[in-house]
C-alpha positions as CSV (number, residue, x, y, z in Angstrom):
1,X,-6.2,-20.9,-10.1
2,X,-8.5,-18.9,-12.7
3,X,-7.3,-15.4,-14.0
4,X,-9.2,-13.4,-11.5
5,X,-7.8,-15.6,-8.5
6,X,-4.4,-15.0,-9.9
7,X,-4.8,-11.4,-10.1
8,X,-6.2,-11.2,-6.7
9,X,-3.3,-13.3,-5.3
10,X,-0.8,-11.1,-6.9
11,X,-2.6,-8.0,-5.5
12,X,-2.6,-9.6,-2.0
13,X,1.1,-10.4,-2.3
14,X,1.9,-6.8,-3.4
15,X,0.0,-5.5,-0.5
16,X,1.7,-7.8,1.9
17,X,5.2,-6.6,0.4
18,X,4.2,-3.0,1.1
19,X,3.1,-3.9,4.7
20,X,6.4,-6.0,5.2
21,X,8.3,-2.9,4.0
22,X,6.6,-0.7,6.4
23,X,7.3,-3.2,9.2
24,X,11.0,-3.3,8.4
25,X,11.1,0.5,8.4
26,X,9.6,0.4,12.1
27,X,12.7,-0.8,13.8
28,X,11.1,0.1,17.4
29,X,8.2,-2.2,16.5
30,X,10.6,-5.1,15.6
31,X,12.6,-4.6,18.8
32,X,9.6,-4.5,20.9
33,X,8.2,-7.8,19.6
34,X,9.4,-11.3,20.4
35,X,12.1,-12.9,18.6
36,X,9.9,-15.0,16.5
37,X,8.4,-11.9,14.7
38,X,11.9,-10.6,14.0
39,X,12.9,-14.0,12.5
40,X,9.8,-14.4,10.4
41,X,10.2,-11.0,9.0
42,X,13.9,-11.5,8.3
43,X,13.2,-14.8,6.5
44,X,10.4,-13.0,4.3
45,X,12.8,-10.2,3.6
46,X,15.5,-12.6,2.5
47,X,13.0,-14.4,0.1
48,X,11.9,-11.2,-1.5
49,X,15.7,-10.1,-2.0
50,X,16.5,-13.4,-3.7
51,X,15.9,-13.7,-7.5
52,X,13.4,-16.3,-8.7
53,X,11.6,-17.1,-5.4
54,X,8.6,-19.2,-5.9
55,X,5.4,-17.1,-5.2
56,X,4.1,-20.0,-2.9
57,X,7.2,-19.7,-0.7
58,X,6.7,-15.9,-0.4
59,X,3.1,-16.4,0.4
60,X,3.9,-18.9,3.1
61,X,6.6,-16.6,4.5
62,X,4.0,-13.8,4.7
63,X,1.6,-16.1,6.3
64,X,4.3,-16.9,8.9
65,X,4.9,-13.2,9.6
66,X,1.1,-12.6,10.0
67,X,0.8,-15.3,12.4
68,X,3.8,-14.3,14.5
69,X,2.5,-10.7,14.7
70,X,-1.0,-11.9,15.7
71,X,0.6,-14.2,18.5
72,X,2.8,-11.2,19.6
73,X,-0.5,-9.1,20.1
74,X,-0.9,-7.2,16.9
75,X,-4.4,-8.1,15.9
76,X,-3.8,-6.6,12.3
77,X,-1.2,-9.1,11.5
78,X,0.4,-8.3,8.2
79,X,-2.5,-6.2,6.8
80,X,-6.3,-6.7,6.9
81,X,-6.6,-10.0,4.8
82,X,-9.0,-8.1,2.5
83,X,-6.5,-7.3,-0.1
84,X,-5.8,-3.8,1.2
85,X,-3.2,-2.4,3.8
86,X,-4.3,-1.8,7.3
87,X,-1.1,-0.4,8.4
88,X,-0.7,3.5,9.3
89,X,1.0,5.4,6.6
90,X,-0.5,3.5,3.6
91,X,-3.5,5.2,2.1
92,X,-4.7,4.8,-1.5
93,X,-4.8,8.3,-3.0
94,X,-5.4,9.5,-6.6
95,X,-4.0,12.9,-7.4
96,X,-6.2,15.0,-9.6
97,X,-6.4,18.4,-10.9
98,X,-9.8,20.2,-10.6
99,X,-11.3,23.3,-12.1
100,X,-10.2,26.4,-10.4
101,X,-13.3,28.4,-11.4
102,X,-15.7,30.1,-9.1
103,X,-18.4,27.9,-10.7
104,X,-16.4,24.6,-11.1
105,X,-16.8,22.3,-14.0
106,X,-16.6,18.5,-13.8
107,X,-13.2,18.2,-15.6
108,X,-10.8,15.9,-13.9
109,X,-7.2,15.4,-15.1
110,X,-4.5,13.1,-13.7
111,X,-2.1,15.2,-11.7
112,X,1.6,14.1,-11.4
113,X,3.3,15.2,-8.2
114,X,6.3,16.7,-9.9
115,X,4.5,18.3,-12.9
116,X,2.4,21.5,-12.9
117,X,-1.3,21.1,-13.3
118,X,-2.8,21.7,-16.8
119,X,-4.2,25.0,-17.6
120,X,-8.0,25.8,-17.3
121,X,-8.9,27.2,-20.9
122,X,-12.0,29.1,-19.6
123,X,-10.3,30.7,-16.5
124,X,-6.8,31.1,-18.1
125,X,-5.0,29.7,-14.8
126,X,-3.7,26.4,-13.8
127,X,-6.1,23.8,-12.4
128,X,-5.8,23.0,-8.7
129,X,-4.4,19.9,-7.5
130,X,-6.2,17.5,-5.0
131,X,-5.8,14.3,-3.4
132,X,-8.9,12.1,-3.7
133,X,-9.0,9.0,-1.3
134,X,-10.6,5.8,-2.0
135,X,-12.1,5.8,1.6
136,X,-13.2,9.4,2.4
137,X,-13.0,8.7,6.2
138,X,-9.3,7.7,6.1
C-alpha cells in the first residue's frame, strides 16, 4: 500500500468509526433492525475498545456492519464509501471569523468555539463567527 493509499484507508477507517459511534447512539435504530446488525455492531465496538486491534480486523468488522445494514434495508450502509460520512448529524464544517465591517475585507481567521473572535483593527470590534460548510447545500 502506497502512502496516499494508507492515508486514504486511515481516513475511511476514521469515517467509519464516526459512523459506528452515531449508530451506537441511535439505540432505536439498532432495536428496530435485525439481530445480525446488532451483533456486527457490537463486534466492531469490542474490537475498537480493545488495545492493539489489527487495522485489517477493524476494516473487516466495519465491512460486516456495512453489509448487515444493507441487508436490513439501509441503503447507506456504514457511510457512503467515498470516504465521507453519509449519516445525519455529521457535517464537515470550518469555523471562521469574518470581517464585521459594512464593506467587508477578505480576512479570515480560524474561530475556536470557546474563544472570542479576534478584533478587527479597522472597525475596532470583534470579527463575526460563521460556519463554512464543505458542501454548501448540506
